[in-house]
N, C-alpha and C positions, 0 to 999 in steps of 0.2 A: 417589636422585638426585633433585633439585626438578626440578620440569617447567616449561616456560616457554611462552609464548602466542606466535602469529606474527601480527602487523599489528594489534595492535603485539606478541601471544604469539598462538603457536598453541595451541588448546585442548587438553587434555591428552586423548590418543587412548583411546576407551572400548575396552573389553574387547572382543575379536574374536569373532565370532559361532563357533559350534560348527561345523565344515564340513559342508556339505549333501550327503546321500546323492544321487549323480550320477542315481540310479533315479528320486526323487523330481522332481517338476515344478519347472522354475525357480523362483527367487523372484524378484519383481519388486516393488521397494518402489515403483514407479509408480502400484501398481494397489492400493495401501491409500488408501480413502477417508477423506476428512475429514468429520465427522459435524457437520452444521450445524443440526439441529433441534432445538429445546427446546419444552416447554409455548410455550402464547401465555402471553405477559406483558403487563401493563399496565405495569409498573414500567418497562420500556423507554422506552417512548410519553412517561410522565410526565417522563423524564430529558433526553428527545429534546425538548421542550417548549420548552428554552432556546434549542431553534434555529426554532422553527415560530413562537414568540409575536413575533420581530421584524417578521416579515411576515402578521401576523394579521390586520390591518386589508385588505389585499391579497387573502387568502384569502375572506375574508367577502363582499367585493365580487364575488369570482370566483363564491361561492354563492348569491350572490342573484341574477346573471346567470345561472347557469346551471337558477336554479329557474324564474326568469321567463319564459328560454327554453324549460324544460318545459311550464310550463301553458298557453304561447302554441301549443306545439305540439297539446294537448291539447284546443282548442277544435275542433279539425280534424271529429272525427266526431259531434260535437252541432252543428256548420254543415251537415255531409254528411246528419245526420238531418231536421234543419229542410229541405233542400232535396228530399230524398225524400218526408218526408211532408204538406209544407202546399206549397212554393211550386212544384214540377212539376206537382202533381196540381191547381192552381190556374192553371197557364199564366201565371205571376206573373213575365215577362219580367226588368223591371226590378229586381224583389227578387233573383232569381236571379245576376244580374250584380253586385249588393251582396253577396251572400253566396262570390261568388268571388273578388270584390275582398278581402273580409275573411278569406278562405282564404289567399289569397298573401299579405298582410300578417300572418297568422298565423305562417306558415310562413317569411317573411321576417324578422319578429324573431327567431323561435327561431334562425335560421341567424348572423342579428346576433351576438346576445349568447352565442350559443357558441363565435363567431370570438374576441370581444373576450375571454372568458373562459379560452380554449386560451391566448391572447398572453400574457394575465397569469399564469399558472400554469407556462407555460413560464420565464417570466424568474423566478419564484418558486423554482420547482426548481432552477435552474442557481444563484440565489442562496445557496440552502442549500447545494449542493454545494461552491460556493466558500468557506462558513462551517466548514462540518465539515472540508473537505479542508485549510483553513488552521491549524485547531487542530490536526488529525492530522500536518501536518508540522512545525509548532512545536514540537510535544510529542517527536517522533521525532528531532530535532536535537537536544533536550536529553536522550536518551538517552544509558546510559553502553554503553560499548565490549561490557559482557558483553553486552546486550542484544543484537546484533547477533552476538557471538560463536555465540549456540545458538540463531538462527532463520535459516531459509533466506530468503534477499532477498524470493525471488518470492512467497513468503507474506506479506511485509510490504507489498510493492507490490500485491497483489490486494487487500487491505483499503482501503488509498487510492484504487483506479481501481474495481477493479469492485463492491466492496460499496456503496461512497458512491454510487455512481451510482444503483445499484438500491433501496437505503434513501431515497434523497433524493426519488425519486418515489413511493415509497411515503407518505413524510411530507408530500408535498404535493397530487400528484394522488390518492393512494390514500385519504387521510383525505376528503377532499372529494369525491370519488366517492362514497365509501360514504354519506357523509351525502345527497347528492343523489340517491342509488339508493334511499333509505328515503323520502326526500320524494317523489321522482317515482313511488313504488310506491303511497304515501298516496295522492297526487291522482289516479293512476289509478282507485284503488278509490273514490276519491267521486265523481269524473266518472261512473264505470261505473255506480254504484248511483244518481246521480241521474238517471240514464238511465234504468234500466229494473231493479228490484230481481231480479224473476223469472231473468231471463238471467243476470245477475251472479252469481245463487247457483250457476246453473249452471256459471260460469267456475271459482269457487270450489272447485268438486268435483275439479279436477284438482291441487289444491294437495298434498294429501297423497300423490299419487302422485308428483309432482314432487319432492317432498321426500326422499320415497326413494329415487328414482333419483340425485338429486344427492349426498346421502349416501353413496350405493354406489360410485358413479363418482369424484366428485370425493378422497376420501382414498387410491385408487389411482392416480389422476393425480397427485397431489402427490408421492407416493413416487416415481413414477418419472420425473418430472421432475427431482427432486430428485439422482435415480441418475444423469439425463443431466448433470446438472451438475458432480458428483463426477468421471464418467468425463471429460467436457471437460477440466476442472481439470488432472488427472493427465495426458492427452495435453499440454495447452498447457506443464506444468510439464518434462515429458522436451522436447518438442520446443526448449524456450527453453535448458534445458540444455545438448542437443546441437548447437545452432547457436553459444553461446558456444565450446563445447568441440569445433568440427569439426576444428581442428589434430590434437588429440590422438587424434580417433578414426580420423584418416589414417595417422596415425605409427605408431598399433599395431594397422592395419588389423580395426577394429572395425565396419566396414560392413554385412558380415552378421549378426553379432549384433544391433547396433542398430536393423536394419530387422526384424528378428524380434521384439526388443521393442515396436518401431515399430507392427507389425501386430497384436499381441497387442492395444494401446491401441487401436488404430483400429477393430478388431473388436469390443471393449467398448464403444466409442461407438455404435456403428453399431446392435448388438442392443440397446441399452439404447434409443437414440431410438426404435428402431421399436416397443419395447414401450411407452415413452410414446406415440407416434403413434397407437397401436391403441386407447388410453382416449379421445385427444383426439377421433379421428373418431367415437366412439360418443357424443360429449355432443350435438352439435348433432342428429343423425338423431333420439338420443332427445328430444329436447326438443321437435324437429319434430314429431315422432310423438305426443307429448303434446297439443302445441298443435293439431294436426289433429281429434285425437278432441273435444277440447273444443268446436273450433268446429264440428264437425260436429254435436257435442251441441247447441251454441246453433241451428242452423239446424232440428234433427230439431224439439227443444222448440219453436223459435220458430213453425216452419210449423204446428205442432198449435193452438198457442195463437192466430196468425192466423187460422186458420179459423174458430178460434171468435172473433175480433172482439178478442180480448184483446191482442193486438200490433199494432204496425205495421211495415211494411218497415224503414222508415227507424233502428227501435230495433234490430231484426234486425242489421244491417249497423253502425250505431254500435256495439253490444256486442260484435260479430264483429272491428271495428276494435281498440277495447279490450284482448280478450283475446291479439290478436296483441302489442299493446305490453305486458300485463301481466308476461308469462315473462322479457322481458328483465332488466328490472332484479334480479328472484331469481337468472337466472343471472350477472349481473356482480356481483351479492353475495358470491355464491359464488366467485367469481375473485378477489376483491379480499380476501376471508377468506383464501384459501388463500396469496394474495401476502404476507399481513401474517404468517401462521404462518413462512414461508419468512424471511422479512424480517426478524422479530425475531431470529434467529440470526445474520445478517448485523450487526445491530444491536451485537447483544451482543459480536461480535467488535473492532468499532469501538471500543466503551467498554471494551472490554478492552484496546486499543492506549492510549486514552487514560489510562485508568486505571494503566499500565503505571510503576510508582515511577520516579523520577530520583534515583537512587542518588547521584550525584555533581553536588550544587548547591549554592547559596549559602550561607551562615549568615543567617540575620535581620540578623544584627549584623555582616555580613562589610564590610571595608574594601578601600579600593582597593591595589595593592601598589604601592609606592613605586618610582620607576628601581631598577631591580635593577644591584647592583653585581658581584654573582656569588658571594657566598658560598653553598656548598650544605652542609648537614649533614643525616646521618640519625639520628635517637637512638633506637636501638633496635627499630628497624623489624621488624614480621612482617605476612607477605601470603598470604594463599591464593585461590588463585579456584573453587575447591569447599572446603567447610567440611569440616575435618578433615586437609586436604591442603595443607600450608604449602609455597608456592614461595620463600620468605624468612623466616627465623627469626633474628630479635634481630641485625639488619644495623644496625652504626652506622659512620661514616666522616666524615669533613670535609674539604671542597675550599676554597680560597683563590681569592679571584678571580683571573681570568686563565688560572688552570691548565686545561691540557688533561688529561683522565683517559679512559685507556682501559680497556675493560670485555672480557675476555676469558674462555674457560672453553667446555667442551662444550655442545653444542646440547641445550635444554631447560634449563639451571643457574640461569637467571633473569635475565639480561643484560637484556633489552628489558623486563623487568617492571622492572628500578630504573629505569629513564629514563622508562615510563609513570608510574611512580608522583609521578616530580619535576613531571610535567606535569598530574598530579592526573587521569588517565584514569580511576582507581579510587578507592576509599577504602582505608585501613590497616585492618588488624584491631589491631595494639596502635602506639604508638610514634609519633614525631613525623619531621617533614621539614622543616627550617627553611632558607629563603633569607634573607640577610642579617639574620636572627635572628628573622626573620618566619615563623611558622607556618602552611604555605600552606592550610592546613584553615581560617584566619580570613580568608581575602583573596578576592575575587571572582575568578571563573575567568577571564572574559575582561580584566581587569586582567594575571593571571599568564601565560596564553598569546600574550596579545599581544606580551610580550616575550620569547618563545621560539622558536627555527627549529628544527625537527623535520624531519628527512630520513630516511626509511623506504626500507626494502631495496625493497619494491614501490612503484615511484613512480607515483603516481597523475595521469594526467592527463586532463583534462577537454574536452567538446568544444568546439570553438571554433577561434581563432587560436593562435599559440604566443605573441604578445602577451598575450594576455587570461590565458594561463595563468602566465606568469612576473609578471604585475601582479595576478594573484589576493589576494596576501596584503598587498597595498599598491595600493589602489585608484587613489591618488591620484599614484604613479609618473609621471615624465616618460617622452618616448620614450629620452631621452638617459640616463636612469638606468637603463631595460632594459636597454639595449645594453651600458652600462658593465658592470652585474652579468653580463651574457652572456658578455663578453670575458673578465672576470675569472675563469668558471669552464670557460674554453674551449669554449662553446655556441655562440659568435656565428658561426663560423667555417662550422659544417655549415647554422645558420641560414640564413646569406646565400647558402647553395647553394639553399635550397628555393625552390620554384617562385615565390611572392611572399613570400618573405622572412618577417619578424617577422609579417604580415599570413594566412601559409598557415594553411588550416584545417586543422585535425587530427580525425581520425575517434575514435568512443568508445575511451574508455581509450587514445588514441594508438597505435591498432591498426597505422597506416602507419609510426610510428617504432621503431627498434630498442632495446633495452633502455637501452641505454648512452645515447641520445639521450634518452630519457625521464628518465633519471637527471639529465644534464646540465641540462635543462632546470628540474628541481627543485630543483638546486643554485642555480641563478638566481633561481628562485623564492624561496629560502629567503634567500640574500645579499642581496636587494633589499628584503626585509622588514626589516632590519638588526636582527636579534636580538641581546639581550644575554647570553642565555646559548643554547648550541647542543648539540643531538643529532643525532648521525651512526649510524643504527641499518643497518649493513651499505650505508653509501650510495655505494660505490666497486664495490660487487661485481659488476656488468654493465658496468664498464668495462673497455678493455683496457689491458694495462699501459704501452703508449705513451702512450695518452692520460691516465692516471693520472700518471703522470709530469709531463706538460705542466699537469693540475689541481694539481700539489702547491703550485706558487706562489701560485695561487687559493686553494688551502686554508689555506693560511700565513696568507695576508691574512687570511682568513675567522676564523681561529682568533686571530688577534692582537688581546690585549685581551679576549677574551671566555672564560668559564670555558665549557668543552667537554667532553660526552661523548663518546668513539666507541667504536663497537663494532665489530670488526672479525675476519674468521676470517682474514685475512690478514695476520700478524704484520709483515711488512716495512712494513706502511703506520702502524704505529702505535708504530715503536721510537724516535721522537722525542717522544713522548708523556712530559710531565711525571712523572706515574705511571700505571702498570698495575695494575688489579685484577684478580686470578685471581677468578671466581665459580664455586662449587659447593658441592654439597651444602648448598643454603639459604642460603649465605653467601659471605665474602670469605676464602679460603684462604691468598692471599699478596697482597700490597700492595708497591711501590716501582718505581724506574726498570728499563728494559729492563737495563742491566748489574747492577744489584744481585739482580734475579732470575735473571739467568742463572748468577751468582756463587753464588748460594743452591742451584740445581740441584734444585728441586723442582717443582712441577705446571707451571709456565710453562718452565721451561725444557725438560722431555721433550715438551712440547706445539712449542716452538720448534725443538729439534733435528729433532722428526719429520715438520716442515714442509720443514727446509732437506733433509733427504734425500730428500723427493720433487720436490724442483724440479732 
């Protein structure tokens, strides 16, 4: 039997995994970590350049300000040396006051330049975030249903929010800071060697020791924090799903089992966090220890040379100050490099999403769809969701304008697939679909879908007011038009009883509304858009029989003069359709009016009789 998807069609059910041995530890799919590391590649940075170059002037200004601020601060040890070696021994009070003023100015310039630079880079970073998110969101809206069928929404969301934030900080502040730290290190070395060569060489002896220490600890630290990120991601994913499915949890009394899984995930987070913190807590003590050893060596060597008259006290203090500054850029560069390594994987995921092919799109020579009259024709249509597993095979039929067509048949036969193909939510494997003689693959998607009204079984309600939801498909609609559409589908009565009527705020996915109320609001939204071609996919499944009878008048008005396709398992609702098509085994097995199919005593007859017996 041909398989069918839901919303618009359910994915084909994967093969069931072998039963788990109860003696073995329980499997937990939430403890599977996503690999987010790849070798450092400048290829991604080169591609990201298109987002950076737009703000390159601002970034250059920020870099210059940072460099000037760093240079201004580096004059402080030289001023201190001059004061200790010359001014204080000579008791030159006016000169000491001028040096103090210069010291204040140097630090003041440094603070001002760094403050301006920070403001520029914060704005630049957010501008890059905005640009990447805009491109991601625009692309996501064009991706076909197939893309969303195959991916958890949480994994898509984390790329748009978390990954973009992390990557944009790297592209802006990360690049600037890397260049700045290199410049800063160069100037520190220059200032240090121009102050005293001998003591500067003592400082440089600590570099190999520091390099070995950083190489040893940074690799472990990076892996540890990457593991923390993975475990937190697992915990967040499980928490999000349980918040959404809280009602189902309570219905099936799964609280204890879920708490057990949550405890395992929380323990994973705690243990990996503590492991990462151990390495982090070693970094600063290790660097401080090396720094103390080097500075101690400076004083030891300096005092020996001082006793021989080869050094001054000011030089010893100045070099000691430069030595304290010398380690910071090296440490910062190590952190920046680690962030680059981790963020390259995030950047890859972002570009992976942007590169996802838009399978259903306008042809280069696509034309506008003329005003639809309602003739629909399938010519030898074949379609499959998965290669080699056809859902529809060689389907052909023709519908004249204004006809109402009912699609019935077993679950998974391909009913929703047919109406999804009319809307061109998927590309055909072969064959053609014509509307008014026009191949729908040759027209623009917007001009086609804007003339169609589609009601799905799962009526989606957006956050906002009831009025906003009804107006969603026609933003220019007046309040009178909204109310008229609501009255036609029997929605006005319950909307009027709501606290603020049409201005009542509804929560996410319409959680404060019943399924029936959500379907009626969706009916009003569809009717308001005044579609030329109407698709109702189990649109009354959640409406009680009494409301459905009252709604029938509105439906009759809705269907009048429009070509319509109606999918319904409740066969009493489609008896009056112009034609009923029974879908099974990848095609149309029967077609005709209700009376014709009953008289034929085929698949439709047996389905109808079985429903009547159950009533």
